[in-house]
DRENKOL-107624 format. One record per residue (C-alpha): x, y, z. Coordinates in pm, whole numbers, padded with zeros to 5 digits, always signed. Layout:
N
XYZ;...
***
This chain:
399
+00000+00000+00000;+00284+00239+00081;+00359+00345-00274;+00507+00687-00346;+00164+00828-00433;-00010+00695-00124;+00275+00801+00106;+00253+01157-00030;-00126+01156-00003;-00110+01022+00351;+00132+01301+00440;-00089+01563+00275;-00403+01445+00453;-00235+01406+00791;-00085+01755+00795;-00405+01907+00651;-00616+01735+00918;-00377+01869+01180;-00440+02221+01049;-00817+02162+01051;-00802+02034+01410;-00602+02339+01521;-00839+02595+01371;-01133+02580+01618;-00904+02598+01921;-00695+02874+01765;-01013+03071+01693;-01158+03014+02040;-00842+03120+02222;-00712+03396+01995;-01032+03552+01863;-01229+03488+02182;-00978+03687+02385;-01046+03992+02168;-01407+03958+02052;-01563+03713+02300;-01765+03395+02256;-02012+03552+02014;-01722+03669+01797;-01583+03316+01779;-01926+03174+01705;-01986+03400+01407;-01642+03324+01260;-01689+02946+01290;-02047+02964+01163;-01938+03157+00853;-01661+02903+00793;-01902+02608+00810;-02174+02775+00603;-01927+02872+00329;-01794+02516+00311;-02141+02363+00278;-02261+02614+00016;-01976+02551-00230;-01930+02179-00175;-02150+02068-00465;-01963+02296-00704;-01640+02159-00562;-01743+01814-00675;-01815+01942-01027;-01481+02120-01055;-01291+01822-00912;-01442+01593-01177;-01352+01845-01449;-00992+01932-01364;-00897+01652-01125;-00932+01638-00747;-00558+01682-00691;-00541+02016-00873;-00845+02152-00693;-00714+02041-00354;-00380+02214-00421;-00566+02535-00509;-00770+02509-00189;-00453+02465+00016;-00301+02775-00147;-00607+02981-00050;-00585+02861+00310;-00215+02941+00330;-00301+03298+00229;-00601+03337+00464;-00430+03194+00772;-00114+03388+00691;-00316+03710+00661;-00468+03654+01006;-00120+03588+01150;+00009+03916+01005;-00299+04100+01135;-00233+03973+01488;+00131+04076+01449;+00016+04435+01403;-00209+04418+01711;-00584+04350+01722;-00707+04235+01378;-01020+04404+01238;-01321+04181+01291;-01422+04231+00928;-01091+04074+00823;-01159+03771+01042;-01504+03729+00887;-01371+03762+00530;-01090+03514+00588;-01338+03274+00750;-01555+03286+00436;-01255+03235+00206;-01107+02958+00419;-01443+02783+00449;-01495+02810+00074;-01153+02652+00018;-01240+02372+00261;-01567+02311+00076;-01383+02286-00255;-01119+02060-00099;-01351+01809+00069;-01522+01640-00232;-01185+01527-00367;-01070+01367-00042;-01252+01038-00100;-01207+01059-00476;-00828+01059-00445;-00808+00737-00244;-00883+00492-00530;-00629+00681-00745;-00341+00643-00498;-00420+00308-00332;-00500-00032-00479;-00669-00137-00153;-00919+00139-00063;-01039-00023+00261;-00691-00054+00405;-00607+00297+00286;-00924+00442+00443;-00853+00267+00772;-00496+00401+00774;-00620+00753+00701;-00875+00716+00982;-00587+00641+01221;-00416+00961+01109;-00739+01156+01158;-00773+01022+01512;-00418+01120+01602;-00456+01471+01458;-00785+01522+01643;-00593+01461+01963;-00273+01644+01872;-00422+01944+01686;-00611+02109+01974;-00323+02042+02214;-00070+02191+01972;-00288+02497+01912;-00324+02553+02285;+00051+02525+02344;+00133+02762+02056;-00117+03024+02175;+00028+03014+02526;+00391+03004+02413;+00388+03248+02124;+00042+03398+02096;-00199+03407+01800;+00078+03488+01549;+00251+03155+01614;-00063+02941+01598;-00195+03097+01276;+00150+03079+01115;+00173+02709+01207;-00179+02656+01070;-00081+02818+00740;+00233+02601+00728;+00026+02281+00753;-00166+02373+00439;+00158+02467+00261;+00306+02124+00333;-00020+01957+00226;-00016+02144-00105;+00347+02049-00175;+00277+01680-00104;-00024+01686-00338;+00183+01864-00603;+00431+01575-00604;+00163+01309-00661;+00125+01175-01015;-00209+01015-01102;-00410+00963-01420;-00756+01118-01423;-01040+01061-01671;-01102+01331-01930;-01460+01455-01877;-01704+01497-02163;-01779+01862-02253;-02073+01991-02046;-02196+02288-01847;-02208+02326-01470;-02583+02261-01439;-02551+01944-01645;-02265+01829-01423;-02465+01898-01109;-02762+01715-01256;-02546+01417-01349;-02403+01401-00998;-02754+01414-00852;-02874+01139-01085;-02582+00917-00986;-02646+00988-00619;-03020+00930-00653;-02969+00605-00847;-02799+00443-00547;-03074+00378-00295;-02826+00251-00037;-02647+00586-00048;-02933+00836-00035;-03119+00632+00225;-02815+00638+00454;-02777+01015+00410;-03148+01065+00483;-03111+00872+00808;-02785+01052+00876;-02959+01389+00893;-03120+01275+01220;-02780+01155+01340;-02626+01497+01272;-02909+01708+01413;-02983+01505+01727;-02667+01306+01806;-02332+01433+01678;-02410+01802+01622;-02522+01895+01977;-02288+01649+02149;-01974+01864+02191;-02135+02180+02335;-02368+01982+02562;-02125+01713+02680;-01847+01963+02753;-02089+02148+02979;-02194+01829+03161;-01852+01664+03195;-01661+01976+03293;-01292+01951+03390;-01258+01586+03284;-01367+01659+02928;-01013+01635+02792;-00964+01285+02931;-01295+01171+02785;-01205+01310+02441;-00867+01136+02462;-01048+00805+02519;-01272+00878+02218;-00963+00942+02006;-00796+00622+02124;-01112+00431+02035;-01098+00579+01686;-00743+00448+01649;-00854+00099+01759;-01148+00107+01518;-00915+00196+01233;-00685-00094+01323;-00979-00333+01323;-01092-00203+00983;-00748-00268+00836;-00776-00641+00911;-01149-00722+00905;-01320-00739+00564;-01690-00824+00606;-01892-00959+00313;-02160-00698+00384;-01960-00387+00480;-02245-00144+00547;-02441-00401+00749;-02131-00480+00954;-02060-00110+00994;-02415-00044+01114;-02394-00324+01370;-02063-00183+01492;-02212+00168+01507;-02442+00051+01786;-02140+00089+02014;-02162+00467+01968;-02480+00468+02180;-02245+00447+02480;-02107+00797+02405;-02415+01011+02483;-02557+00749+02721;-02262+00749+02963;-02269+01130+02977;-02646+01138+03028;-02624+00892+03317;-02346+01090+03487;-02120+00785+03523;-01777+00805+03691;-01477+00905+03479;-01345+00548+03417;-01685+00439+03281;-01717+00760+03080;-01380+00689+02919;-01470+00324+02856;-01794+00428+02686;-01614+00679+02465;-01343+00426+02383;-01615+00191+02257;-01791+00472+02073;-01475+00589+01900;-01401+00235+01782;-01757+00199+01651;-01751+00533+01472;-01417+00465+01301;-01521+00121+01176;-01847+00252+01030;-01664+00545+00866;-01418+00313+00690;-01693+00081+00568;-01893+00377+00435;-01602+00551+00261;-01484+00228+00100;-01834+00144-00024;-01869+00487-00187;-01525+00475-00347;-01559+00124-00490;-01916+00148-00617;-01919+00483-00796;-01757+00537-01136;-01437+00746-01110;-01556+01013-01354;-01847+01110-01125;-01704+01010-00788;-01620+01363-00672;-01969+01495-00756;-02138+01206-00578;-01906+01258-00280;-02008+01623-00272;-02377+01536-00241;-02327+01280+00034;-02080+01494+00232;-02298+01807+00202;-02596+01614+00335;-02397+01483+00629;-02235+01814+00720;-02559+02010+00689;-02727+01792+00952;-02432+01828+01188;-02419+02206+01141;-02791+02230+01220;-02736+02027+01536;-02453+02256+01645;-02668+02564+01587;-02961+02418+01782;-02754+02311+02083;-02765+02652+02249;-03139+02721+02217;-03229+02362+02309;-03016+02374+02625;-03233+02660+02755;-03544+02444+02716;-03417+02096+02804;-03162+01992+03066;-02844+01876+02882;-02844+01529+03043;-03202+01471+02934;-03122+01579+02580;-02818+01347+02567;-03033+01060+02687;-03259+01135+02392;-02949+01140+02169;-02863+00789+02284;-03212+00670+02192;-03186+00841+01852;-02846+00675+01795;-03000+00335+01863;-03288+00424+01630;-03045+00525+01354;-02867+00189+01380;-03201+00007+01363;-03309+00218+01064;-02985+00142+00877;-03029-00231+00932;-03393-00215+00821;-03296-00065+00484;-03265-00362+00252;-03009-00210+00007;-02785-00125+00303;-02811-00476+00447;-02748-00644+00113;-02468-00427-00024;-02170-00655-00086;-01804-00582-00045;-01720-00613-00414;-01809-00325-00648;-02099-00390-00883;-02000-00364-01246;-02342-00328-01403;-02425+00032-01475;-02075+00160-01409;-01933+00371-01685;-01598+00268-01833;-01302+00456-01699;-01145+00663-01977;-00770+00702-01989;-00625+01037-01905;-00302+01226-01869;-00125+01271-01535;-00302+01543-01334;
***
């Protein structure tokens, strides 16, 4: 698996994920000190909204010019935006308008970057499942290391250091992607609306895919989205230890996914996902720290295994010439639900006690697992890609 292309892609994704993991903490500590919690909230909200709004167009562009080229361009934009914020802090207090503009530009770049992430894996790895599991391990490590690194840099050197380091991660990612050599299909001439329509048709034609995303909206709004703001309030000072256990569980789940190849990947992933019920449930019940960590360890393992099974199924069962567009639809649907859940967490917490809401989240998580297993196309989807209906892969020049 560790070919030159995959090694470079692994490096690009790992360092890019580190930058992504640093950004919320950097914003909270650096911007919050100057403009308060509301100031941080507006910056992060603009970032997320910008990413979601352009994601579908990102899939179209990635299929037209190649995911690698688009991802390099997105990294260049983020080097500039994070560098601009670093320079602004160097001169003192940055204008809030600058922070909002750079949030929009950075979020737009992230939205253009994201559709190509899954599309690149089949191009750089002959074994997508093993590659996805390995990338999931890297994601888990960066989710632990990124916030810690951002916190240390803010304390040691201030906002200038943390934003400079963030910009450097995207620079390294872009260089790694630049060194990759892959062949991409040459798209047929078409306009943007036709490309969007084609991506929607491909997405809609796969009942196992759109049915999962439909169910996943409930997961995002009622389980994952509100979890961080509510659980951090309930857990308090031990929150860092609990998140560390969740990250360790993600690593274990990735290791399991490297070795275990179920005949029905989505069915196996859904069964494994039932372990995630322990995450909101242990918080809702107010269990002692060791049990909280054990529940999050199990939940992280469950989440990672499902994620690998899902990503591999998408990558191996969608034709390469439309893969980025289809990815854009399924990622946009998932992120939109999570963003709505994050936005609703504050208002809901004024109406419902956080523990009670998290108990409801646990019930919803169990219901989502049951719904996934009740969907026949999800249960029956095999591990080998179906050839019927797939378009032939045209030859192309190195991107």
